[in-house]
All heavy atoms as TSV, in Angstrom:
chain	resi	resn	atom	element	x	y	z
A	1	MET	N	N	-15.213	-8.653	3.923
A	1	MET	CA	C	-16.442	-9.029	4.588
A	1	MET	C	C	-17.040	-7.763	5.194
A	1	MET	O	O	-16.332	-6.921	5.740
A	1	MET	CB	C	-16.142	-10.075	5.680
A	1	MET	CG	C	-17.299	-10.322	6.603
A	1	MET	SD	S	-17.127	-11.675	7.807
A	1	MET	CE	C	-15.603	-11.345	8.601
A	2	ASP	N	N	-18.359	-7.641	5.122
A	2	ASP	CA	C	-19.059	-6.538	5.746
A	2	ASP	C	C	-19.483	-6.942	7.157
A	2	ASP	O	O	-19.983	-8.047	7.366
A	2	ASP	CB	C	-20.295	-6.162	4.932
A	2	ASP	CG	C	-19.915	-5.584	3.575
A	2	ASP	OD1	O	-18.861	-4.929	3.493
A	2	ASP	OD2	O	-20.664	-5.788	2.616
A	3	VAL	N	N	-19.272	-6.014	8.110
A	3	VAL	CA	C	-19.578	-6.286	9.511
A	3	VAL	C	C	-20.425	-5.143	10.055
A	3	VAL	O	O	-20.095	-3.976	9.869
A	3	VAL	CB	C	-18.291	-6.417	10.358
A	3	VAL	CG1	C	-18.621	-6.702	11.824
A	3	VAL	CG2	C	-17.381	-7.494	9.798
A	4	THR	N	N	-21.510	-5.501	10.738
A	4	THR	CA	C	-22.324	-4.523	11.449
A	4	THR	C	C	-21.853	-4.497	12.890
A	4	THR	O	O	-21.750	-5.543	13.536
A	4	THR	CB	C	-23.817	-4.910	11.397
A	4	THR	OG1	O	-24.222	-4.979	10.037
A	4	THR	CG2	C	-24.667	-3.898	12.149
A	5	VAL	N	N	-21.536	-3.299	13.383
A	5	VAL	CA	C	-21.044	-3.131	14.741
A	5	VAL	C	C	-22.036	-2.254	15.501
A	5	VAL	O	O	-22.209	-1.086	15.177
A	5	VAL	CB	C	-19.645	-2.471	14.755
A	5	VAL	CG1	C	-19.138	-2.333	16.185
A	5	VAL	CG2	C	-18.668	-3.265	13.911
A	6	ASP	N	N	-22.689	-2.831	16.498
A	6	ASP	CA	C	-23.601	-2.082	17.354
A	6	ASP	C	C	-22.867	-1.694	18.629
A	6	ASP	O	O	-22.374	-2.566	19.350
A	6	ASP	CB	C	-24.821	-2.921	17.739
A	6	ASP	CG	C	-25.760	-3.149	16.584
A	6	ASP	OD1	O	-25.922	-2.226	15.767
A	6	ASP	OD2	O	-26.338	-4.247	16.507
A	7	VAL	N	N	-22.783	-0.386	18.889
A	7	VAL	CA	C	-22.209	0.102	20.140
A	7	VAL	C	C	-23.400	0.371	21.053
A	7	VAL	O	O	-24.237	1.227	20.763
A	7	VAL	CB	C	-21.373	1.381	19.937
A	7	VAL	CG1	C	-20.768	1.831	21.255
A	7	VAL	CG2	C	-20.288	1.158	18.885
A	8	VAL	N	N	-23.495	-0.377	22.155
A	8	VAL	CA	C	-24.646	-0.299	23.038
A	8	VAL	C	C	-24.865	1.136	23.511
A	8	VAL	O	O	-23.949	1.777	24.027
A	8	VAL	CB	C	-24.472	-1.249	24.249
A	8	VAL	CG1	C	-25.619	-1.080	25.244
A	8	VAL	CG2	C	-24.370	-2.689	23.786
A	9	GLY	N	N	-26.075	1.640	23.293
A	9	GLY	CA	C	-26.430	2.981	23.712
A	9	GLY	C	C	-25.842	4.085	22.852
A	9	GLY	O	O	-25.968	5.260	23.179
A	10	GLU	N	N	-25.198	3.724	21.758
A	10	GLU	CA	C	-24.545	4.700	20.876
A	10	GLU	C	C	-24.981	4.433	19.438
A	10	GLU	O	O	-26.149	4.242	19.184
A	10	GLU	CB	C	-23.019	4.595	21.009
A	10	GLU	CG	C	-22.492	4.787	22.426
A	10	GLU	CD	C	-22.470	6.235	22.889
A	10	GLU	OE1	O	-22.409	7.129	22.034
A	10	GLU	OE2	O	-22.513	6.447	24.105
A	11	ASP	N	N	-24.008	4.383	18.541
A	11	ASP	CA	C	-24.259	4.248	17.106
A	11	ASP	C	C	-24.132	2.811	16.622
A	11	ASP	O	O	-23.612	1.942	17.309
A	11	ASP	CB	C	-23.248	5.084	16.312
A	11	ASP	CG	C	-23.340	6.564	16.625
A	11	ASP	OD1	O	-24.449	7.035	16.909
A	11	ASP	OD2	O	-22.301	7.233	16.572
A	12	THR	N	N	-24.570	2.613	15.386
A	12	THR	CA	C	-24.332	1.377	14.647
A	12	THR	C	C	-23.429	1.725	13.481
A	12	THR	O	O	-23.621	2.741	12.820
A	12	THR	CB	C	-25.652	0.774	14.140
A	12	THR	OG1	O	-26.467	0.446	15.260
A	12	THR	CG2	C	-25.405	-0.481	13.316
A	13	HIS	N	N	-22.409	0.901	13.264
A	13	HIS	CA	C	-21.448	1.135	12.190
A	13	HIS	C	C	-21.493	-0.032	11.214
A	13	HIS	O	O	-21.627	-1.184	11.619
A	13	HIS	CB	C	-20.020	1.241	12.758
A	13	HIS	CG	C	-19.858	2.303	13.789
A	13	HIS	ND1	N	-19.426	3.563	13.487
A	13	HIS	CD2	C	-20.076	2.294	15.128
A	13	HIS	CE1	C	-19.372	4.291	14.586
A	13	HIS	NE2	N	-19.779	3.537	15.593
A	14	GLU	N	N	-21.373	0.281	9.938
A	14	GLU	CA	C	-21.248	-0.728	8.885
A	14	GLU	C	C	-19.821	-0.628	8.360
A	14	GLU	O	O	-19.439	0.397	7.801
A	14	GLU	CB	C	-22.252	-0.468	7.762
A	14	GLU	CG	C	-23.702	-0.503	8.193
A	14	GLU	CD	C	-24.196	-1.888	8.563
A	14	GLU	OE1	O	-23.618	-2.884	8.073
A	14	GLU	OE2	O	-25.145	-1.972	9.347
A	15	LEU	N	N	-19.022	-1.676	8.576
A	15	LEU	CA	C	-17.608	-1.646	8.193
A	15	LEU	C	C	-17.294	-2.796	7.243
A	15	LEU	O	O	-17.913	-3.855	7.307
A	15	LEU	CB	C	-16.721	-1.759	9.433
A	15	LEU	CG	C	-16.926	-0.699	10.512
A	15	LEU	CD1	C	-16.095	-1.046	11.740
A	15	LEU	CD2	C	-16.549	0.664	9.991
A	16	THR	N	N	-16.302	-2.576	6.400
A	16	THR	CA	C	-15.777	-3.624	5.538
A	16	THR	C	C	-14.383	-3.967	6.043
A	16	THR	O	O	-13.547	-3.081	6.211
A	16	THR	CB	C	-15.723	-3.155	4.075
A	16	THR	OG1	O	-17.049	-2.810	3.661
A	16	THR	CG2	C	-15.177	-4.253	3.179
A	17	VAL	N	N	-14.160	-5.243	6.320
A	17	VAL	CA	C	-12.881	-5.687	6.882
A	17	VAL	C	C	-12.288	-6.779	6.008
A	17	VAL	O	O	-12.989	-7.418	5.221
A	17	VAL	CB	C	-13.049	-6.196	8.332
A	17	VAL	CG1	C	-13.607	-5.100	9.228
A	17	VAL	CG2	C	-13.947	-7.420	8.392
A	18	ASP	N	N	-10.978	-6.994	6.167
A	18	ASP	CA	C	-10.328	-8.082	5.430
A	18	ASP	C	C	-10.091	-9.263	6.364
A	18	ASP	O	O	-10.424	-9.209	7.547
A	18	ASP	CB	C	-9.044	-7.599	4.760
A	18	ASP	CG	C	-8.000	-7.106	5.746
A	18	ASP	OD1	O	-7.909	-7.641	6.877
A	18	ASP	OD2	O	-7.251	-6.180	5.389
A	19	ALA	N	N	-9.496	-10.308	5.841
A	19	ALA	CA	C	-9.313	-11.552	6.591
A	19	ALA	C	C	-8.351	-11.414	7.768
A	19	ALA	O	O	-8.362	-12.244	8.670
A	19	ALA	CB	C	-8.827	-12.652	5.659
A	20	GLU	N	N	-7.530	-10.376	7.768
A	20	GLU	CA	C	-6.537	-10.183	8.836
A	20	GLU	C	C	-7.037	-9.272	9.964
A	20	GLU	O	O	-6.359	-9.098	10.959
A	20	GLU	CB	C	-5.252	-9.599	8.246
A	20	GLU	CG	C	-4.604	-10.490	7.203
A	20	GLU	CD	C	-4.214	-11.857	7.755
A	20	GLU	OE1	O	-3.592	-11.899	8.841
A	20	GLU	OE2	O	-4.544	-12.866	7.110
A	21	THR	N	N	-8.210	-8.698	9.823
A	21	THR	CA	C	-8.727	-7.750	10.811
A	21	THR	C	C	-9.051	-8.447	12.119
A	21	THR	O	O	-9.731	-9.475	12.140
A	21	THR	CB	C	-9.987	-7.047	10.269
A	21	THR	OG1	O	-9.663	-6.381	9.054
A	21	THR	CG2	C	-10.535	-6.038	11.260
A	22	THR	N	N	-8.568	-7.874	13.228
A	22	THR	CA	C	-8.870	-8.402	14.558
A	22	THR	C	C	-10.006	-7.590	15.180
A	22	THR	O	O	-10.362	-6.511	14.688
A	22	THR	CB	C	-7.648	-8.330	15.483
A	22	THR	OG1	O	-7.327	-6.945	15.711
A	22	THR	CG2	C	-6.453	-9.079	14.912
A	23	TYR	N	N	-10.524	-8.097	16.285
A	23	TYR	CA	C	-11.571	-7.350	16.982
A	23	TYR	C	C	-11.034	-6.028	17.519
A	23	TYR	O	O	-11.761	-5.037	17.549
A	23	TYR	CB	C	-12.206	-8.194	18.080
A	23	TYR	CG	C	-13.069	-9.291	17.491
A	23	TYR	CD1	C	-12.640	-10.612	17.473
A	23	TYR	CD2	C	-14.299	-8.990	16.925
A	23	TYR	CE1	C	-13.425	-11.604	16.909
A	23	TYR	CE2	C	-15.085	-9.977	16.356
A	23	TYR	CZ	C	-14.645	-11.280	16.357
A	23	TYR	OH	O	-15.418	-12.254	15.780
A	24	ALA	N	N	-9.771	-5.967	17.907
A	24	ALA	CA	C	-9.168	-4.701	18.343
A	24	ALA	C	C	-9.143	-3.705	17.188
A	24	ALA	O	O	-9.442	-2.515	17.382
A	24	ALA	CB	C	-7.758	-4.934	18.884
A	25	ASP	N	N	-8.814	-4.158	15.989
A	25	ASP	CA	C	-8.844	-3.290	14.797
A	25	ASP	C	C	-10.253	-2.763	14.565
A	25	ASP	O	O	-10.450	-1.582	14.270
A	25	ASP	CB	C	-8.382	-4.048	13.548
A	25	ASP	CG	C	-6.948	-4.531	13.619
A	25	ASP	OD1	O	-6.124	-3.873	14.285
A	25	ASP	OD2	O	-6.665	-5.581	13.009
A	26	LEU	N	N	-11.231	-3.640	14.704
A	26	LEU	CA	C	-12.625	-3.270	14.514
A	26	LEU	C	C	-13.045	-2.194	15.513
A	26	LEU	O	O	-13.693	-1.209	15.146
A	26	LEU	CB	C	-13.492	-4.519	14.675
A	26	LEU	CG	C	-14.903	-4.492	14.146
A	26	LEU	CD1	C	-14.915	-4.404	12.637
A	26	LEU	CD2	C	-15.643	-5.726	14.610
A	27	VAL	N	N	-12.650	-2.369	16.760
A	27	VAL	CA	C	-12.957	-1.382	17.800
A	27	VAL	C	C	-12.351	-0.029	17.440
A	27	VAL	O	O	-13.020	1.008	17.526
A	27	VAL	CB	C	-12.446	-1.869	19.179
A	27	VAL	CG1	C	-12.463	-0.745	20.197
A	27	VAL	CG2	C	-13.269	-3.052	19.658
A	28	ARG	N	N	-11.097	-0.021	17.038
A	28	ARG	CA	C	-10.434	1.240	16.679
A	28	ARG	C	C	-11.136	1.929	15.511
A	28	ARG	O	O	-11.227	3.150	15.470
A	28	ARG	CB	C	-8.971	0.991	16.354
A	28	ARG	CG	C	-8.137	0.686	17.571
A	28	ARG	CD	C	-6.648	0.568	17.227
A	28	ARG	NE	N	-5.955	-0.102	18.286
A	28	ARG	CZ	C	-5.669	-1.406	18.319
A	28	ARG	NH1	N	-5.996	-2.189	17.308
A	28	ARG	NH2	N	-5.031	-1.921	19.346
A	29	GLU	N	N	-11.641	1.143	14.561
A	29	GLU	CA	C	-12.362	1.706	13.415
A	29	GLU	C	C	-13.630	2.441	13.840
A	29	GLU	O	O	-14.094	3.326	13.143
A	29	GLU	CB	C	-12.714	0.612	12.408
A	29	GLU	CG	C	-11.551	0.139	11.586
A	29	GLU	CD	C	-11.059	1.194	10.616
A	29	GLU	OE1	O	-11.896	1.862	9.977
A	29	GLU	OE2	O	-9.843	1.357	10.516
A	30	THR	N	N	-14.192	2.071	14.977
A	30	THR	CA	C	-15.404	2.735	15.466
A	30	THR	C	C	-15.074	3.934	16.355
A	30	THR	O	O	-15.980	4.606	16.838
A	30	THR	CB	C	-16.306	1.760	16.244
A	30	THR	OG1	O	-15.617	1.297	17.397
A	30	THR	CG2	C	-16.739	0.600	15.371
A	31	GLY	N	N	-13.776	4.175	16.590
A	31	GLY	CA	C	-13.375	5.338	17.375
A	31	GLY	C	C	-13.132	5.074	18.847
A	31	GLY	O	O	-12.891	6.004	19.617
A	32	TRP	N	N	-13.163	3.830	19.256
A	32	TRP	CA	C	-12.924	3.479	20.653
A	32	TRP	C	C	-11.579	2.794	20.799
A	32	TRP	O	O	-11.000	2.311	19.838
A	32	TRP	CB	C	-14.027	2.556	21.174
A	32	TRP	CG	C	-15.366	3.195	21.123
A	32	TRP	CD1	C	-16.350	2.988	20.207
A	32	TRP	CD2	C	-15.851	4.206	22.000
A	32	TRP	NE1	N	-17.418	3.790	20.460
A	32	TRP	CE2	C	-17.146	4.548	21.553
A	32	TRP	CE3	C	-15.330	4.854	23.111
A	32	TRP	CZ2	C	-17.917	5.512	22.199
A	32	TRP	CZ3	C	-16.106	5.811	23.748
A	32	TRP	CH2	C	-17.380	6.133	23.289
A	33	SER	N	N	-11.113	2.705	22.027
A	33	SER	CA	C	-9.894	1.975	22.355
A	33	SER	C	C	-10.296	0.595	22.871
A	33	SER	O	O	-11.298	0.479	23.596
A	33	SER	CB	C	-9.125	2.729	23.438
A	33	SER	OG	O	-8.148	1.899	24.024
A	34	PRO	N	N	-9.536	-0.442	22.541
A	34	PRO	CA	C	-9.861	-1.782	23.054
A	34	PRO	C	C	-9.875	-1.854	24.592
A	34	PRO	O	O	-10.518	-2.730	25.152
A	34	PRO	CB	C	-8.747	-2.662	22.482
A	34	PRO	CG	C	-8.319	-1.952	21.252
A	34	PRO	CD	C	-8.437	-0.483	21.576
A	35	GLN	N	N	-9.198	-0.927	25.269
A	35	GLN	CA	C	-9.191	-0.917	26.726
A	35	GLN	C	C	-10.488	-0.349	27.305
A	35	GLN	O	O	-10.773	-0.531	28.479
A	35	GLN	CB	C	-8.001	-0.101	27.260
A	35	GLN	CG	C	-6.657	-0.757	27.040
A	35	GLN	CD	C	-6.160	-0.617	25.601
A	35	GLN	OE1	O	-6.534	0.302	24.888
A	35	GLN	NE2	N	-5.328	-1.547	25.174
A	36	GLU	N	N	-11.277	0.336	26.492
A	36	GLU	CA	C	-12.514	0.972	26.954
A	36	GLU	C	C	-13.752	0.111	26.779
A	36	GLU	O	O	-14.813	0.453	27.311
A	36	GLU	CB	C	-12.770	2.267	26.171
A	36	GLU	CG	C	-11.729	3.330	26.340
A	36	GLU	CD	C	-12.028	4.521	25.455
A	36	GLU	OE1	O	-11.817	4.413	24.226
A	36	GLU	OE2	O	-12.495	5.535	26.000
A	37	VAL	N	N	-13.639	-0.964	26.029
A	37	VAL	CA	C	-14.826	-1.725	25.632
A	37	VAL	C	C	-14.595	-3.230	25.733
A	37	VAL	O	O	-13.464	-3.698	25.848
A	37	VAL	CB	C	-15.235	-1.386	24.180
A	37	VAL	CG1	C	-15.497	0.093	24.009
A	37	VAL	CG2	C	-14.204	-1.865	23.186
A	38	THR	N	N	-15.696	-3.955	25.650
A	38	THR	CA	C	-15.683	-5.401	25.468
A	38	THR	C	C	-16.444	-5.695	24.184
A	38	THR	O	O	-17.495	-5.100	23.938
A	38	THR	CB	C	-16.365	-6.116	26.651
A	38	THR	OG1	O	-15.602	-5.887	27.830
A	38	THR	CG2	C	-16.472	-7.612	26.419
A	39	VAL	N	N	-15.908	-6.582	23.371
A	39	VAL	CA	C	-16.580	-6.978	22.136
A	39	VAL	C	C	-17.314	-8.287	22.400
A	39	VAL	O	O	-16.738	-9.239	22.935
A	39	VAL	CB	C	-15.571	-7.154	20.981
A	39	VAL	CG1	C	-16.293	-7.605	19.719
A	39	VAL	CG2	C	-14.810	-5.866	20.731
A	40	LEU	N	N	-18.595	-8.295	22.021
A	40	LEU	CA	C	-19.432	-9.475	22.222
A	40	LEU	C	C	-19.878	-10.037	20.877
A	40	LEU	O	O	-20.273	-9.279	19.985
A	40	LEU	CB	C	-20.674	-9.104	23.036
A	40	LEU	CG	C	-20.446	-8.421	24.381
A	40	LEU	CD1	C	-21.768	-7.944	24.959
A	40	LEU	CD2	C	-19.744	-9.358	25.340
A	41	VAL	N	N	-19.812	-11.350	20.761
A	41	VAL	CA	C	-20.360	-12.067	19.606
A	41	VAL	C	C	-21.398	-13.021	20.166
A	41	VAL	O	O	-21.071	-13.884	20.991
A	41	VAL	CB	C	-19.258	-12.825	18.833
A	41	VAL	CG1	C	-19.873	-13.703	17.762
A	41	VAL	CG2	C	-18.257	-11.846	18.232
A	42	ASP	N	N	-22.633	-12.832	19.770
A	42	ASP	CA	C	-23.751	-13.629	20.301
A	42	ASP	C	C	-23.791	-13.590	21.824
A	42	ASP	O	O	-24.052	-14.601	22.483
A	42	ASP	CB	C	-23.678	-15.077	19.801
A	42	ASP	CG	C	-23.877	-15.184	18.301
A	42	ASP	OD1	O	-24.618	-14.346	17.747
A	42	ASP	OD2	O	-23.275	-16.088	17.686
A	43	GLY	N	N	-23.469	-12.417	22.395
A	43	GLY	CA	C	-23.533	-12.224	23.845
A	43	GLY	C	C	-22.337	-12.725	24.621
A	43	GLY	O	O	-22.302	-12.621	25.841
A	44	THR	N	N	-21.340	-13.257	23.941
A	44	THR	CA	C	-20.157	-13.802	24.598
A	44	THR	C	C	-18.935	-12.954	24.254
A	44	THR	O	O	-18.700	-12.654	23.082
A	44	THR	CB	C	-19.903	-15.257	24.134
A	44	THR	OG1	O	-21.068	-16.031	24.433
A	44	THR	CG2	C	-18.701	-15.858	24.841
A	45	PRO	N	N	-18.142	-12.554	25.279
A	45	PRO	CA	C	-16.931	-11.770	24.995
A	45	PRO	C	C	-15.946	-12.554	24.136
A	45	PRO	O	O	-15.831	-13.774	24.254
A	45	PRO	CB	C	-16.332	-11.519	26.385
A	45	PRO	CG	C	-17.435	-11.768	27.346
A	45	PRO	CD	C	-18.331	-12.782	26.710
A	46	VAL	N	N	-15.245	-11.827	23.258
A	46	VAL	CA	C	-14.222	-12.440	22.413
A	46	VAL	C	C	-12.888	-11.745	22.659
A	46	VAL	O	O	-12.853	-10.559	22.994
A	46	VAL	CB	C	-14.590	-12.370	20.909
A	46	VAL	CG1	C	-15.793	-13.239	20.619
A	46	VAL	CG2	C	-14.835	-10.946	20.459
A	47	PRO	N	N	-11.761	-12.460	22.499
A	47	PRO	CA	C	-10.440	-11.844	22.677
A	47	PRO	C	C	-10.186	-10.784	21.613
A	47	PRO	O	O	-10.532	-10.973	20.443
A	47	PRO	CB	C	-9.468	-13.019	22.505
A	47	PRO	CG	C	-10.284	-14.256	22.608
A	47	PRO	CD	C	-11.676	-13.887	22.201
A	48	GLU	N	N	-9.581	-9.680	22.017
A	48	GLU	CA	C	-9.353	-8.586	21.076
A	48	GLU	C	C	-8.363	-8.946	19.977
A	48	GLU	O	O	-8.397	-8.353	18.902
A	48	GLU	CB	C	-8.897	-7.328	21.801
A	48	GLU	CG	C	-7.527	-7.447	22.445
A	48	GLU	CD	C	-7.126	-6.190	23.185
A	48	GLU	OE1	O	-7.933	-5.675	23.943
A	48	GLU	OE2	O	-5.989	-5.744	22.968
A	49	ASP	N	N	-7.483	-9.932	20.210
A	49	ASP	CA	C	-6.503	-10.297	19.191
A	49	ASP	C	C	-7.005	-11.390	18.239
A	49	ASP	O	O	-6.305	-11.794	17.319
A	49	ASP	CB	C	-5.180	-10.718	19.824
A	49	ASP	CG	C	-5.305	-11.923	20.743
A	49	ASP	OD1	O	-6.447	-12.322	21.093
A	49	ASP	OD2	O	-4.259	-12.462	21.136
A	50	GLN	N	N	-8.226	-11.833	18.425
A	50	GLN	CA	C	-8.830	-12.838	17.539
A	50	GLN	C	C	-9.289	-12.170	16.248
A	50	GLN	O	O	-9.742	-11.031	16.246
A	50	GLN	CB	C	-10.022	-13.482	18.243
A	50	GLN	CG	C	-10.692	-14.581	17.457
A	50	GLN	CD	C	-11.792	-15.240	18.282
A	50	GLN	OE1	O	-11.626	-15.466	19.466
A	50	GLN	NE2	N	-12.903	-15.517	17.648
A	51	ARG	N	N	-9.176	-12.876	15.139
A	51	ARG	CA	C	-9.623	-12.334	13.854
A	51	ARG	C	C	-11.149	-12.326	13.776
A	51	ARG	O	O	-11.808	-13.216	14.299
A	51	ARG	CB	C	-9.047	-13.151	12.709
A	51	ARG	CG	C	-7.563	-12.929	12.565
A	51	ARG	CD	C	-7.042	-13.527	11.279
A	51	ARG	NE	N	-5.653	-13.219	11.138
A	51	ARG	CZ	C	-4.685	-14.128	11.084
A	51	ARG	NH1	N	-4.988	-15.402	11.143
A	51	ARG	NH2	N	-3.439	-13.745	10.949
A	52	VAL	N	N	-11.667	-11.319	13.105
A	52	VAL	CA	C	-13.111	-11.185	12.927
A	52	VAL	C	C	-13.596	-12.244	11.943
A	52	VAL	O	O	-13.088	-12.340	10.830
A	52	VAL	CB	C	-13.464	-9.775	12.405
A	52	VAL	CG1	C	-14.963	-9.658	12.158
A	52	VAL	CG2	C	-12.994	-8.697	13.375
A	53	THR	N	N	-14.591	-13.027	12.374
A	53	THR	CA	C	-15.107	-14.104	11.530
A	53	THR	C	C	-16.627	-14.070	11.413
A	53	THR	O	O	-17.211	-14.967	10.819
A	53	THR	CB	C	-14.693	-15.480	12.090
A	53	THR	OG1	O	-15.200	-15.592	13.427
A	53	THR	CG2	C	-13.186	-15.659	12.085
A	54	VAL	N	N	-17.262	-13.045	11.991
A	54	VAL	CA	C	-18.717	-12.946	11.964
A	54	VAL	C	C	-19.136	-11.622	11.325
A	54	VAL	O	O	-18.322	-10.709	11.192
A	54	VAL	CB	C	-19.310	-13.065	13.386
A	54	VAL	CG1	C	-19.013	-14.429	13.984
A	54	VAL	CG2	C	-18.796	-11.960	14.290
A	55	ASP	N	N	-20.399	-11.521	10.961
A	55	ASP	CA	C	-20.860	-10.303	10.303
A	55	ASP	C	C	-21.625	-9.346	11.214
A	55	ASP	O	O	-22.124	-8.321	10.775
A	55	ASP	CB	C	-21.703	-10.644	9.072
A	55	ASP	CG	C	-22.957	-11.414	9.429
A	55	ASP	OD1	O	-23.200	-11.685	10.625
A	55	ASP	OD2	O	-23.700	-11.761	8.493
A	56	HIS	N	N	-21.705	-9.673	12.516
A	56	HIS	CA	C	-22.388	-8.782	13.460
A	56	HIS	C	C	-21.735	-8.910	14.833
A	56	HIS	O	O	-21.583	-10.019	15.344
A	56	HIS	CB	C	-23.872	-9.135	13.566
A	56	HIS	CG	C	-24.624	-8.169	14.417
A	56	HIS	ND1	N	-24.798	-8.355	15.755
A	56	HIS	CD2	C	-25.213	-6.989	14.116
A	56	HIS	CE1	C	-25.481	-7.339	16.250
A	56	HIS	NE2	N	-25.748	-6.494	15.267
A	57	VAL	N	N	-21.326	-7.772	15.404
A	57	VAL	CA	C	-20.761	-7.762	16.755
A	57	VAL	C	C	-21.403	-6.637	17.553
A	57	VAL	O	O	-21.957	-5.687	16.994
A	57	VAL	CB	C	-19.220	-7.603	16.771
A	57	VAL	CG1	C	-18.544	-8.698	15.996
A	57	VAL	CG2	C	-18.801	-6.244	16.273
A	58	THR	N	N	-21.316	-6.768	18.868
A	58	THR	CA	C	-21.787	-5.736	19.772
A	58	THR	C	C	-20.606	-5.244	20.581
A	58	THR	O	O	-19.803	-6.053	21.069
A	58	THR	CB	C	-22.864	-6.294	20.723
A	58	THR	OG1	O	-23.944	-6.804	19.933
A	58	THR	CG2	C	-23.380	-5.229	21.671
A	59	ILE	N	N	-20.495	-3.928	20.701
A	59	ILE	CA	C	-19.451	-3.340	21.540
A	59	ILE	C	C	-20.123	-2.754	22.774
A	59	ILE	O	O	-21.075	-1.972	22.666
A	59	ILE	CB	C	-18.676	-2.244	20.780
A	59	ILE	CG1	C	-17.848	-2.877	19.660
A	59	ILE	CG2	C	-17.788	-1.452	21.733
A	59	ILE	CD1	C	-17.053	-1.877	18.847
A	60	LEU	N	N	-19.639	-3.155	23.928
A	60	LEU	CA	C	-20.160	-2.686	25.202
A	60	LEU	C	C	-19.108	-1.816	25.861
A	60	LEU	O	O	-18.010	-2.299	26.166
A	60	LEU	CB	C	-20.508	-3.876	26.099
A	60	LEU	CG	C	-21.025	-3.552	27.483
A	60	LEU	CD1	C	-22.354	-2.789	27.406
A	60	LEU	CD2	C	-21.183	-4.830	28.283
A	61	ARG	N	N	-19.426	-0.536	26.036
A	61	ARG	CA	C	-18.493	0.364	26.720
A	61	ARG	C	C	-18.431	-0.024	28.186
A	61	ARG	O	O	-19.446	-0.239	28.839
A	61	ARG	CB	C	-18.955	1.806	26.579
A	61	ARG	CG	C	-18.792	2.311	25.165
A	61	ARG	CD	C	-19.221	3.723	24.993
A	61	ARG	NE	N	-18.505	4.613	25.912
A	61	ARG	CZ	C	-18.871	5.855	26.158
A	61	ARG	NH1	N	-19.926	6.372	25.572
A	61	ARG	NH2	N	-18.169	6.593	26.995
A	62	LEU	N	N	-17.215	-0.127	28.735
A	62	LEU	CA	C	-17.039	-0.538	30.121
A	62	LEU	C	C	-17.241	0.614	31.092
A	62	LEU	O	O	-17.696	0.419	32.208
A	62	LEU	CB	C	-15.644	-1.143	30.308
A	62	LEU	CG	C	-15.362	-2.368	29.448
A	62	LEU	CD1	C	-13.932	-2.821	29.634
A	62	LEU	CD2	C	-16.330	-3.492	29.783
A	63	ILE	N	N	-16.900	1.816	30.672
A	63	ILE	CA	C	-17.026	2.990	31.535
A	63	ILE	C	C	-17.701	4.075	30.722
A	63	ILE	O	O	-17.303	4.360	29.591
A	63	ILE	CB	C	-15.652	3.490	32.015
A	63	ILE	CG1	C	-14.963	2.392	32.816
A	63	ILE	CG2	C	-15.797	4.760	32.825
A	63	ILE	CD1	C	-13.549	2.719	33.192
A	64	LYS	N	N	-18.702	4.701	31.299
A	64	LYS	CA	C	-19.386	5.790	30.605
A	64	LYS	C	C	-19.772	6.829	31.627
A	64	LYS	O	O	-20.429	6.519	32.615
A	64	LYS	CB	C	-20.630	5.278	29.879
A	64	LYS	CG	C	-21.342	6.350	29.094
A	64	LYS	CD	C	-22.489	5.765	28.298
A	64	LYS	CE	C	-23.173	6.873	27.528
A	64	LYS	NZ	N	-24.255	6.375	26.715
A	65	GLY	N	N	-19.368	8.062	31.370
A	65	GLY	CA	C	-19.742	9.164	32.266
A	65	GLY	C	C	-19.051	9.080	33.604
A	65	GLY	O	O	-17.989	8.510	33.757
A	66	GLY	N	N	-19.651	9.669	34.568
A	66	GLY	CA	C	-19.113	9.693	35.916
A	66	GLY	C	C	-19.860	10.725	36.728
A	66	GLY	O	O	-20.695	11.466	36.219
A	67	SER	N	N	-19.576	10.773	37.985
A	67	SER	CA	C	-20.279	11.724	38.831
A	67	SER	C	C	-19.582	13.076	38.787
A	67	SER	O	O	-18.371	13.172	38.604
A	67	SER	CB	C	-20.358	11.220	40.261
A	67	SER	OG	O	-19.048	11.113	40.800
A	68	GLN	N	N	-20.353	14.120	38.973
A	68	GLN	CA	C	-19.841	15.483	39.032
A	68	GLN	C	C	-19.720	15.893	40.486
A	68	GLN	O	O	-20.682	15.785	41.241
A	68	GLN	CB	C	-20.785	16.450	38.293
A	68	GLN	CG	C	-20.938	16.167	36.831
A	68	GLN	CD	C	-19.702	16.549	36.050
A	68	GLN	OE1	O	-18.982	17.467	36.429
A	68	GLN	NE2	N	-19.426	15.847	34.974
A	69	ARG	N	N	-18.571	16.346	40.891
A	69	ARG	CA	C	-18.398	16.830	42.270
A	69	ARG	C	C	-18.554	18.338	42.290
A	69	ARG	O	O	-18.072	19.023	41.410
A	69	ARG	CB	C	-17.034	16.445	42.799
A	69	ARG	CG	C	-16.921	14.955	42.973
A	69	ARG	CD	C	-15.672	14.636	43.737
A	69	ARG	NE	N	-15.646	13.202	43.948
A	69	ARG	CZ	C	-15.492	12.670	45.128
A	69	ARG	NH1	N	-15.346	13.413	46.181
A	69	ARG	NH2	N	-15.479	11.366	45.253
A	70	ALA	N	N	-19.206	18.826	43.298
A	70	ALA	CA	C	-19.429	20.276	43.409
A	70	ALA	C	C	-18.264	20.962	44.090
A	70	ALA	O	O	-17.490	20.442	44.782
A	70	ALA	CB	C	-20.710	20.532	44.185
């Protein structure tokens, strides 16, 4: 199955996955760790161990950047 993965504020990825692929696997394929992001399907978070069953997901990074101390 082909899946479009939109990383909010970053890139869009087009991936091909099999029936056993989980959302955590999908996240790793985009270069992120499942601990750094939340995966959304139609705006609703999904468990990382659930198998991918849709053709479009959004990845929301939980932490980005930080303050610089002088």
